[in-house]
N, C-alpha and C positions, 0 to 999 in steps of 0.2 A: 245647358250652361248652369253651373252651380254658383250662384252669386247671392250675397246677402249684404244689405246696406241699411244703416240707421237713417231714416228719413224724418225731416221736420216739415211742418206746415206753418208758414208765416201768413197770417190772415185766416186762421182756421175757423173763425166763428161766422164768416159770411157765407153766402150761398155756394160759391165756388169752393171755398175752404171746406165746407161741409161735404160737398161732393168728393173732394180729395179724400176726406176721412173715410167715407163709405167705400170708395174704390180701393183704398189701401188696407182695408180691414183684414183681408185674407190674401194679400199680394204675396206671390212666391219669393220675390227678391227684396222688396222694400218693407220695412217694419217701422211704423211711426213711434218715435221715442220722445218727441218734443213737439209742442204746439205753441205758437205765439200769436198774439192779437194786440189790440189797442190797450192802453193803460187801464181802461174801464174793466177789461176782463182779466187782467194780470192778477195772479194770486188765487183765482178761483179754479176749481176743477173744471175740466172741459164740459162735463155734464151741466154744471152750474152756469157756466158762461153762455151756453146755448139754450138754457131753459126758457120755454115760452117763445123761442124763435128758431126752432129746429125745422128746416124746410123739407127734409128728405122723407121719402116714403118708408124707409127702414129706420130702426132705432139708432141712437147714438152708439157707435161701435163699443162693445163691452171692453175691449182692450185699450180704449182711449178715454173712457168715462172719467177715470181718476187721475189722468195726467194734469198736473198743475200748469195752467196757462202762464206763459212768460210774456213780458212786454216785447213787442216786435223789435224795439230798439236795442234790446239786450243781446247784441250780436255775440259777445263772448260767452254768455250763458247758454245760448243755443249751440254755439260751436262745440262746447264741451260734450254735447249729447247727441250730435248728428254727424253723418257723413256728407249730407247734402240737404237742401231744402227746396220745397215747392213754395212759390210766392203768389198770393192772390189777395193783395191788400187794397183797401179803398182809401187812397190818399191822393194828393196833388202829384202830377207827373214828375215834377222836379224832386219831390220828396221820395217818390218811389225809386227814381234813378239813383239817388244818393243812398237809399237803404239797400238796394240790391247790390250796388258796388261795394258797400261796406261789408256785406256778407262775403262777396267774392274776394275782396282784399284780405279778409280774415281766413282765406283758404277754404271757404265753404261754397261749393258749386250751387248755383241758383237756377232752377227751372221755373220760368215765370209765365203766369197767365196774364200778366199786365201788359199794357200797350206802351209803357214809358220808354222801353229800350228797343222797340221794333225798328225805329229809324236809325239807331246807332250803327255805323258802318261795319264794325267788327263784331257785332252781336248777331249770331245766327238766328233767323226766324224760320222755323222748320215745320213742314208737314212731312212726317217721316217717310211716307211712301213717295214723296215727290222730289224733295231736295235734301236727302240725307248727307250729301257731300258737303253741304254748307257748314257742317260741324267742324270741318278742317280749319275754319277761321278762328277757332278757339285758341290755337297756338299763337296767332298774332294778338288776340285780345289779352292773353296771359302776359305777353311781352309788354303791352301797354300798361296793364295793371300791376306788373311786377310780381305776379303770383306763380306758384308751382301747380296748385290744384284748382284754385278758385277761378270761376268764370260765370257769366250770365248767358243763358240760352232762353229764347222765348218761342211761344207758339203764336200763330197768326190770329187775326180777328175771326170771331165765330161766323160772321156773315159769309165770308168767302169760302169757308170750308164746305159749303154745299155745292158750289159750282166750279171752283178751281180743280178739284179732283176729276170732275167729268171732262173738263177741257184739256187737262194735261196729256192724256194719251193721244189726243188729236193734234198736238202741237206740231207733229211731223208733217202735217198738211199745210202749215203756214197759217196759223190763226191770225187774222188781221184785225178784226173788230168784234167786240163783245158788248152786248147790252144785257145787263143783269138787274132784274127787279126782285128784291128780297122781301119776304113777308116773315117778320121775325117775332119769336115768342117772347112773352113778358119775363120769363126767367133770365133772358139776356140782360135785363135791367135789374136783376137781383130781386124780382118781385114775384108774388103769387097773387091770385085773385082775391085772397083775403087782405093782402096789404095794398092792393091796387084795384079796388072795386070799380073805379071809373073806367077801366079798360073793358069791362063787360059791355057787350053790345056797342062796341066802339072800335075805331081804327085811328091810329095816330100817324100822320104822314111824315113825321120828322123824328129822326134819331140822331142827336148831335154827334157830328164827326164820323158817322158810320159810312157815308158815301165816299168820303175821301179815303178812308181805310180800304173800302171795297175796291176802289179804283187803283190805288197805289201799291198796296201791300203785295198783290200778286206779282208785280214787276220785280220786287226784291226776291220773292220765292223763285221766280224763273230767271233770276240774275246769275252771275258767275263770281266765284272767289277770284280776286285779282290782287295778289300781294297781301297787304294788310287791311283789305276792305272787301265788301261785297258790292259789286257794281250792278245796278238794276238793269233788267232787260229793257230794250227800247220799244218792244211791242209784246202783246197786242195793245191796241187802244181800247180802253174799258170805260164805259159809262154806266152809272147805276142809279137806282132809286131804292131807298131802304125804308120800309114801312113797318110799324109795330102793329101787330094783329092780336086779337083776343084768343091766343093759344098758350097753353102752359109751357110746353117744351117742343122744340123742333123748328128750325129755320127752313123755309121753302124758298126756292129761287126759280123765277122764270127767266130762261136764258136764250139769247139770240146770238148766233155766231156766223161770221163771214170768213171764208178761207181764201188763200192764194191758189191752192190746188184742191178744189172741192172733192171730198171723198163721197162714196156712195153711202146710203143709209146702212147697208149691209157691212161695209167696212167699219163704220162707227160702232155698230153693235158688237162686232167681233173684237174691236180694240177695247171696248169697255169690259167685255167678258174675260178677256185674256190678261188684263192689266194686273200686275202685282208689283209691289215695291220691296224694298229691303226688309221692312218688318215682317212681311210674309215669308221671305226667303230665310230670315233668321228665326222665324217662328217665335217672335216676341210675345210675352204673355198676354198683352192687351190687344194684339193685332187681330183684325177681322180676317177670317180665312178668305172671303171674297170681298175685296174692298169696295167695288162698284157693283151694285145690283140693279138690273134693268127690269122694270115691270111692263108687261105687255098690255095690262088692263088699262082702259082709257081714263080711269078715275084714280090712278095711283101715280106717285106715292102720296100718302096722307100722313100728317103728323101722328094722329092717334093710332093708326095702324102700323106705321113703319119706322117710327123714330127709334125704337128699341132694337132694330135689326142688328144682329151680331153684337149684342150688349151695348147698343148705341154707338158703335164704332165704325159701322159701314155707312156708305153714301148711297142713297136710293135715287134712281133716275127713271123717268117715264116720259111719255108723250113726245117722242122724237118724231119730227115731221118736217117737210120742206117749208120754207117761209118765202113770202112774196117780196120782201125787202132784203133780208139776210139770206144766207144759204139754208140754215136749219134753225129750229127752235126746239127746246125741250125743258122739262121741269126737274129740279133736283131737291133733295131733302137731306138734312143731317141733324143729329141731336146736338143742340147748341151747348149744353152743359157737359155732355160726354165727349163726342168727337170734337166739338167746337171749343171746349174749355178744359175741364179737369182731365177728362179721358185722354185728350190729345196731348196734354202735358205729361201724363203718366207714360204714354207711349213714347214720347220724346225722351223722357228720362231712361226708359228701357233701352232705347237706341244708344244713348250716350253711355250707359253702363256697359252695354254689349261691346262698344268700341273702346272701352277702357278709360273714358274721360272722368269717371267718378271714383276711380281707384286711388 
């Protein structure tokens, strides 16, 4: 597929915005032509705006260093230079909703890493391998907004990206109950050990709002498009605990599942091995070739060893075994700022572009 789009990053100076910049540096379809951030950064070059707070392992992309950062509120200025934008801003939810809709109403499609619009009934919240058909709701959203091109599409919370992909191929067995305990890296809070030294030798048992997202968002992902809205699935019942751990990148989840029609372990392993979604069929640039990797070693997956699997876009699973209260239990891992954040948003943008929504 021969596609080329001018992309913008709104919120380009934060950790996720920086991750967008590094992922898009050599992207075959998307070329960053504009970057926006808060008024504090506006008017500076991108290199100046992130000086002393560049969190990535690789340098500031050479083709973005000299881009003059705009104010994120300068919708018309951004519109003149982009075909669509990625959004990863740090603002109050109502402000984010207003900003993203302002871009959409200016006919600039928005692919958002933010949570503000995840509950909006006509905004698709998409894990591309799992619910690509939810992009169809964009037609209804455009009618509401009065737009021809503009829309908002969002990715889901990073915590559930570890376990929802592993559960999804098993839904045909009637998943009834899920218990998921997540152990989440500090980059999920936009932090490093340099900026959050009190997390060394420590565990924080509370991440505000995370458990509600982990329990509710999967039901929208497994829901159905019904007219002008997405109707959440009624099941499974999900309960969670979300814990911050002293790891730089990578969210681990301990998962317990109960089925209506209990499969064998061999069936589960075969379903994971064979599962592929639309990104794999379309061969999207950021799609992992094998979405779900199962490790037979008893001490895998581990964040340091496995988070970069398939450029950080695959989900790792291990330790599948029977459980005395649920039917089965297993452990999952995903890279929270790649698959779980910027990488997942780039893959969503590729899906939307392949389907013609960004034309």
